[in-house]
N, CA, C and O of each residue as an XYZ file, in Angstrom:
472
protein
N      -5.498     19.216     -5.106
C      -4.174     18.078     -4.682
C      -4.422     16.742     -5.520
O      -5.476     16.123     -5.374
N      -3.734     16.444     -6.130
C      -3.747     14.951     -7.059
C      -3.076     14.151     -6.265
O      -2.011     14.516     -5.765
N      -3.721     12.688     -5.990
C      -2.864     11.645     -5.680
C      -2.327     10.992     -6.974
O      -3.015     11.163     -7.981
N      -1.427     10.418     -7.061
C      -0.926      9.747     -8.329
C      -0.617      8.029     -7.664
O       0.036      7.848     -6.636
N      -1.058      7.214     -8.256
C      -0.668      5.908     -8.011
C       0.480      5.483     -9.197
O       0.352      5.956    -10.326
N       1.274      4.838     -8.973
C       2.460      4.601     -9.298
C       2.657      2.983     -9.640
O       3.016      2.438     -8.596
N       2.575      2.237    -10.480
C       2.868      0.781    -10.499
C       4.456      0.359    -10.484
O       5.330      0.335    -11.351
N       4.406     -0.006     -8.888
C       5.688     -0.750     -8.957
C       6.004     -1.959     -9.271
O       7.218     -2.143     -9.185
N       5.309     -3.013     -9.658
C       5.793     -3.992    -10.171
C       4.471     -4.603    -10.993
O       3.328     -4.247    -10.705
N       4.736     -5.469    -11.945
C       3.756     -5.922    -12.757
C       4.063     -7.822    -12.969
O       5.181     -8.187    -13.331
N       3.318     -8.516    -12.787
C       3.674     -9.647    -13.076
C       2.363    -10.348    -13.749
O       1.259    -10.091    -13.267
N       2.489    -11.295    -14.942
C       1.267    -11.768    -15.319
C       1.062    -13.024    -14.599
O       2.090    -13.643    -14.326
N      -0.262    -13.619    -14.167
C      -0.455    -15.021    -13.780
C      -1.551    -15.560    -14.567
O      -2.391    -14.740    -14.939
N      -1.697    -16.687    -14.868
C      -2.367    -17.235    -15.232
C      -4.009    -17.554    -14.203
O      -3.958    -17.277    -13.005
N      -4.977    -17.966    -14.627
C      -6.164    -18.223    -13.615
C      -5.890    -19.319    -12.732
O      -6.432    -19.463    -11.636
N      -4.887    -20.222    -13.321
C      -4.932    -21.317    -12.106
C      -3.979    -20.742    -11.021
O      -4.285    -20.880     -9.836
N      -2.908    -20.145    -11.356
C      -2.053    -19.554    -10.350
C      -2.746    -18.606     -9.399
O      -2.589    -18.672     -8.180
N      -3.454    -17.795     -9.953
C      -4.525    -16.727     -9.235
C      -5.285    -17.784     -8.159
O      -5.222    -17.723     -6.931
N      -5.813    -18.492     -8.742
C      -6.718    -19.742     -7.981
C      -6.140    -20.203     -6.670
O      -6.866    -20.294     -5.680
N      -4.979    -20.469     -6.632
C      -4.153    -20.881     -5.402
C      -3.827    -19.752     -4.519
O      -3.856    -19.808     -3.290
N      -3.485    -18.622     -5.290
C      -3.266    -17.487     -4.427
C      -4.360    -17.030     -3.736
O      -4.141    -16.671     -2.579
N      -5.606    -16.943     -4.199
C      -6.882    -16.584     -3.663
C      -7.259    -17.846     -2.607
O      -7.948    -17.624     -1.612
N      -6.855    -18.898     -2.852
C      -7.123    -19.976     -1.850
C      -6.585    -19.845     -0.420
O      -7.055    -20.243      0.646
N      -5.512    -19.201     -0.693
C      -4.750    -19.277      0.435
C      -5.164    -17.993      1.105
O      -5.141    -18.043      2.334
N      -5.503    -16.955      0.610
C      -6.156    -15.833      1.087
C      -7.478    -16.255      1.863
O      -7.710    -15.876      3.011
N      -8.469    -17.219      0.997
C      -9.481    -17.423      1.645
C      -9.576    -18.130      3.068
O     -10.379    -17.941      3.982
N      -8.428    -19.060      2.956
C      -8.106    -19.954      4.199
C      -7.845    -18.888      5.053
O      -8.577    -18.934      6.041
N      -6.970    -17.811      5.044
C      -6.573    -16.847      5.932
C      -7.636    -16.272      6.731
O      -7.727    -16.288      7.959
N      -8.547    -15.687      5.759
C      -9.717    -14.967      6.136
C     -10.619    -15.951      7.218
O     -11.180    -15.538      8.233
N     -10.599    -17.430      6.697
C     -11.611    -18.205      7.350
C     -11.300    -18.729      8.714
O     -12.051    -19.329      9.482
N     -10.064    -18.394      8.867
C      -9.408    -18.585     10.015
C      -9.743    -17.554     11.151
O      -9.696    -17.802     12.356
N     -10.103    -16.302     10.549
C     -10.564    -15.093     11.541
C     -12.004    -15.067     11.729
O     -12.662    -15.031     10.689
N     -12.670    -15.077     12.891
C     -14.272    -15.293     12.460
C     -14.615    -13.620     12.113
O     -15.308    -13.337     11.136
N     -14.189    -12.819     12.799
C     -14.450    -11.449     12.699
C     -14.095    -10.951     11.090
O     -14.388     -9.781     10.844
N     -13.670    -11.512     10.320
C     -13.176    -11.040      9.080
C     -14.136    -11.455      7.959
O     -14.361    -12.658      7.826
N     -14.734    -10.551      7.122
C     -15.788    -11.084      6.222
C     -14.702    -10.957      4.856
O     -13.706    -10.262      4.656
N     -15.510    -12.109      3.946
C     -14.792    -11.731      2.766
C     -15.630    -10.399      1.909
O     -16.853    -10.266      1.869
N     -14.828     -9.684      1.399
C     -15.372     -8.459      0.693
C     -15.663     -8.955     -0.566
O     -14.992     -9.773     -1.196
N     -17.046     -8.241     -1.019
C     -17.437     -8.596     -2.265
C     -16.631     -8.966     -3.451
O     -16.685    -10.011     -4.100
N     -15.895     -7.958     -3.619
C     -15.071     -8.334     -4.880
C     -14.096     -9.123     -4.606
O     -13.429     -9.342     -5.617
N     -13.611     -9.791     -3.443
C     -13.037    -11.176     -3.222
C     -13.718    -12.070     -3.577
O     -13.359    -12.907     -4.404
N     -14.895    -12.044     -2.973
C     -15.576    -13.329     -3.290
C     -16.021    -13.419     -4.677
O     -16.157    -14.560     -5.120
N     -16.260    -12.488     -5.404
C     -16.382    -12.621     -7.077
C     -15.228    -13.192     -7.609
O     -15.267    -14.072     -8.468
N     -14.324    -12.786     -7.195
C     -12.913    -12.837     -7.848
C     -12.462    -14.656     -7.543
O     -11.839    -15.288     -8.397
N     -12.896    -15.274     -6.231
C     -12.884    -16.539     -6.042
C     -13.710    -17.214     -6.667
O     -13.361    -18.290     -7.153
N     -14.833    -16.803     -6.786
C     -15.913    -17.678     -7.487
C     -15.558    -17.664     -9.293
O     -15.832    -18.569    -10.081
N     -15.043    -16.670     -9.528
C     -14.291    -16.541    -11.014
C     -13.487    -17.610    -11.261
O     -13.793    -18.547    -11.997
N     -12.290    -17.470    -10.559
C     -11.166    -18.508    -10.588
C     -11.878    -19.920    -10.638
O     -11.748    -20.740    -11.548
N     -12.679    -20.066     -9.462
C     -12.946    -21.442     -9.226
C     -13.823    -21.946    -10.672
O     -13.979    -23.108    -11.047
N     -14.219    -20.967    -11.188
C     -15.505    -21.419    -12.386
C     -14.156    -21.596    -13.593
O     -14.276    -22.496    -14.424
N     -13.131    -20.864    -13.623
C     -12.705    -20.669    -14.795
C     -11.276    -21.515    -15.047
O     -10.699    -21.752    -16.108
N     -10.928    -21.875    -13.688
C      -9.384    -22.449    -13.766
C      -9.759    -23.787    -14.237
O     -10.618    -24.474    -13.684
N      -8.918    -24.230    -15.545
C      -9.243    -25.587    -16.152
C      -7.960    -26.440    -15.974
O      -7.970    -27.670    -16.017
N      -6.566    -25.485    -15.718
C      -5.638    -26.695    -15.522
C      -5.016    -26.398    -14.648
O      -5.309    -25.298    -14.179
N      -3.942    -27.111    -14.010
C      -3.338    -27.218    -13.060
C      -2.022    -26.085    -13.175
O      -1.392    -25.915    -14.219
N      -1.756    -25.373    -11.924
C      -0.826    -24.241    -12.375
C       0.160    -24.605    -12.842
O       0.585    -23.722    -13.587
N       1.231    -26.039    -12.806
C       2.112    -26.007    -13.434
C       1.880    -26.462    -14.898
O       2.828    -26.273    -15.661
N       0.814    -27.007    -15.380
C       0.443    -27.277    -16.513
C       0.179    -25.927    -17.281
O       0.584    -25.923    -18.444
N      -0.439    -24.767    -16.819
C      -0.694    -23.729    -17.299
C       0.356    -22.909    -17.431
O       0.207    -22.001    -18.248
N       1.778    -22.992    -16.634
C       3.057    -22.582    -16.740
C       3.655    -22.961    -18.142
O       4.076    -22.301    -19.092
N       3.507    -24.372    -17.861
C       4.502    -24.747    -19.201
C       3.648    -24.477    -20.655
O       4.221    -24.420    -21.743
N       1.961    -24.297    -20.451
C       1.661    -23.973    -21.869
C       1.952    -22.458    -22.179
O       1.860    -22.084    -23.348
N       2.309    -21.543    -21.159
C       2.775    -20.216    -21.286
C       4.147    -20.400    -22.174
O       4.434    -19.936    -23.278
N       4.827    -21.181    -21.353
C       6.424    -21.231    -21.868
C       6.483    -22.057    -23.519
O       7.252    -21.808    -24.447
N       5.572    -22.910    -23.460
C       5.442    -23.215    -24.843
C       4.953    -22.214    -25.891
O       5.376    -22.120    -27.043
N       4.025    -21.504    -25.329
C       3.452    -20.436    -26.405
C       4.504    -19.291    -26.607
O       4.589    -18.660    -27.661
N       5.256    -19.085    -25.570
C       6.568    -18.026    -25.998
C       7.587    -18.375    -26.705
O       8.484    -17.616    -27.072
N       7.483    -19.738    -26.966
C       8.488    -20.223    -27.941
C       8.289    -19.803    -29.597
O       9.059    -19.631    -30.543
N       6.898    -19.742    -29.404
C       6.295    -19.403    -31.034
C       6.906    -17.895    -31.309
O       7.201    -17.166    -30.363
N       7.046    -17.550    -32.477
C       7.671    -16.349    -32.974
C       6.402    -15.214    -32.607
O       6.654    -14.147    -32.046
N       5.294    -15.537    -32.931
C       3.893    -14.316    -32.930
C       3.750    -14.240    -31.434
O       3.047    -13.282    -31.111
N       4.106    -14.804    -30.626
C       3.123    -14.762    -29.175
C       4.318    -14.395    -28.413
O       5.306    -15.130    -28.439
N       4.290    -12.953    -27.516
C       4.705    -12.346    -26.964
C       4.412    -12.779    -25.068
O       3.580    -13.655    -24.831
N       4.839    -12.385    -24.379
C       4.287    -12.816    -22.998
C       3.042    -12.544    -22.308
O       2.458    -13.271    -21.505
N       2.736    -11.464    -22.708
C       1.210    -10.902    -22.320
C       0.287    -11.713    -23.167
O      -0.698    -12.283    -22.698
N       0.606    -11.748    -24.347
C      -0.537    -12.572    -25.119
C      -0.496    -14.056    -24.887
O      -1.524    -14.697    -25.105
N       0.574    -14.661    -24.471
C       0.728    -16.031    -24.034
C      -0.085    -16.341    -22.800
O      -0.664    -17.427    -22.753
N      -0.183    -15.470    -21.775
C      -0.825    -15.443    -20.617
C      -2.240    -15.498    -21.046
O      -2.949    -16.417    -20.636
N      -2.768    -14.479    -21.933
C      -4.289    -14.436    -22.226
C      -4.602    -15.773    -23.036
O      -5.734    -16.247    -22.930
N      -3.801    -16.308    -23.717
C      -4.065    -17.713    -24.492
C      -4.588    -18.582    -23.393
O      -5.734    -18.981    -23.190
N      -3.266    -18.818    -22.607
C      -3.495    -19.674    -21.922
C      -4.914    -19.505    -20.697
O      -5.553    -20.469    -20.275
N      -5.122    -18.277    -20.367
C      -6.379    -18.317    -19.600
C      -7.720    -18.756    -20.285
O      -8.657    -19.455    -19.898
N      -7.395    -17.923    -21.725
C      -8.845    -18.616    -22.540
C      -9.074    -19.560    -23.222
O     -10.150    -19.829    -23.757
N      -7.882    -20.275    -23.277
C      -7.677    -21.608    -24.108
C      -8.628    -21.576    -25.305
O      -9.696    -22.185    -25.259
N      -8.303    -20.966    -26.231
C      -9.391    -21.024    -27.345
C      -9.389    -22.390    -28.261
O      -8.456    -23.192    -28.271
N     -10.454    -22.498    -28.937
C     -10.580    -23.888    -29.496
C     -10.669    -23.684    -30.739
O     -10.507    -24.753    -31.326
N     -10.898    -22.596    -31.635
C     -10.824    -22.394    -32.714
C     -10.188    -20.821    -33.171
O      -9.943    -19.868    -32.431
N     -10.019    -20.940    -34.703
C      -9.383    -19.781    -35.157
C     -10.150    -18.404    -34.615
O      -9.401    -17.534    -34.172
N     -11.442    -18.161    -34.615
C     -12.091    -17.239    -34.396
C     -11.950    -16.622    -32.987
O     -11.866    -15.442    -32.649
N     -11.948    -18.004    -32.110
C     -11.311    -17.356    -30.669
C     -10.115    -16.675    -30.531
O      -9.957    -15.594    -29.964
N      -9.136    -17.478    -31.172
C      -7.955    -16.875    -31.211
C      -7.550    -15.619    -31.870
O      -6.597    -14.908    -31.554
N      -8.375    -15.440    -32.803
C      -8.282    -14.064    -33.371
C      -8.817    -12.960    -32.594
O      -8.446    -11.821    -32.880
N      -9.781    -13.182    -31.487
C     -10.126    -12.289    -30.598
C      -9.002    -11.859    -29.990
O      -8.766    -10.655    -30.098
N      -8.228    -12.545    -29.363
C      -7.093    -12.189    -28.640
C      -6.049    -11.383    -29.198
O      -5.310    -10.735    -28.456
N      -5.894    -11.365    -30.791
C      -5.064    -10.429    -31.428
C      -5.630     -9.519    -32.265
O      -5.161     -9.034    -33.295
N      -6.941     -9.280    -31.603
C      -7.769     -8.050    -32.454
C      -7.265     -6.727    -32.293
O      -7.598     -5.790    -33.019
N      -6.255     -6.626    -31.098
C      -6.077     -4.824    -30.913
C      -4.606     -5.053    -31.664
O      -4.180     -3.996    -32.129
N      -3.794     -6.127    -31.870
C      -2.330     -5.998    -32.402
C      -2.622     -5.333    -33.744
O      -3.716     -5.242    -34.300
N      -1.359     -4.858    -34.185
C      -1.247     -4.227    -35.262
C      -1.179     -5.047    -36.562
O      -1.323     -4.519    -37.665
N      -0.940     -6.438    -36.373
C      -0.601     -7.362    -37.306
C      -1.751     -8.398    -37.287
O      -2.406     -8.556    -36.256
N      -1.968     -8.999    -38.242
C      -2.680    -10.155    -38.225
C      -1.991    -11.696    -38.436
O      -0.918    -11.817    -39.026
N      -2.500    -12.489    -38.059
C      -1.654    -13.833    -38.093
C      -2.240    -14.609    -39.367
O      -3.447    -14.551    -39.602
N      -1.416    -15.297    -40.140
C      -2.024    -16.141    -41.060
C      -2.648    -17.641    -40.585
O      -2.321    -17.959    -39.441
N      -3.263    -18.335    -41.107
C      -4.072    -19.466    -41.063
C      -2.894    -20.440    -40.399
O      -3.232    -21.100    -39.416
N      -1.761    -20.542    -40.803
C      -0.787    -21.529    -40.227
C      -0.312    -21.078    -38.839
O      -0.027    -21.849    -37.922
N      -0.260    -19.716    -38.790
C       0.234    -19.205    -37.376
C      -0.742    -19.882    -36.679
O      -0.461    -20.974    -36.186
N      -1.839    -19.412    -36.558
C      -3.220    -19.595    -35.850
C      -3.390    -21.069    -35.749
O      -3.882    -21.402    -34.670
N      -3.138    -21.996    -36.520
C      -3.156    -23.254    -36.520
C      -2.051    -23.861    -35.439
O      -2.255    -24.755    -34.617
N      -0.855    -23.142    -35.666
C       0.279    -23.749    -34.950
C       0.276    -23.590    -33.374
O       0.647    -24.395    -32.520
N      -0.380    -22.010    -33.206
C      -0.802    -21.995    -31.639
C      -2.129    -22.889    -31.103
O      -2.301    -23.363    -29.980
N      -2.799    -22.943    -32.004
C      -4.184    -23.990    -31.678
C      -3.390    -25.225    -31.207
O      -3.723    -25.702    -30.123
N      -2.503    -25.730    -31.805
C      -2.050    -27.232    -31.697
C      -1.399    -27.042    -30.364
O      -1.461    -28.045    -29.653
N      -0.787    -26.000    -29.843
C      -0.274    -26.099    -28.655
C      -1.044    -26.147    -27.655
O      -0.816    -26.821    -26.651
N      -2.137    -25.359    -27.852
C      -3.253    -25.243    -26.954
C      -3.823    -26.461    -26.743
O      -3.961    -26.923    -25.610
N      -4.170    -27.030    -27.748
C      -4.951    -28.427    -27.657
C      -4.133    -29.454    -27.220
O      -4.733    -30.504    -26.990
N      -2.500    -29.456    -26.973
C      -1.980    -30.412    -26.072
C      -2.209    -30.383    -24.649
O      -1.845    -31.268    -23.875
N      -2.924    -29.166    -24.283
C      -2.828    -28.926    -22.996
C      -4.535    -29.080    -22.607
O      -4.878    -29.693    -21.596
N      -5.346    -28.567    -23.362
C      -6.924    -28.204    -22.992
C      -7.497    -29.778    -23.082
O      -8.686    -30.015    -22.870
């Protein structure tokens, strides 16, 4: 017997938005003395606290601005917003698995948008 899991819905989030959601979960768990934070949840909270640089509204504005560019799709815009690359090499790593490569001008255009927020 095989149990299949089906993806019902998928939504991309920035690290900042995830931090807000996990803070709510953490506060809810803190109210109940008998509930402990599972290891995975504690590690996720630690991760978002360490790497969330922007406010959620700023991060979403960055994603929106990135999506206005020609070579940036939704998934890639969220990756860029989460990583906040500082140079071309860091940005190229985001596009490493794509079937196309970006020119230096296109990379600089993306980096200029990121620089406005970082």
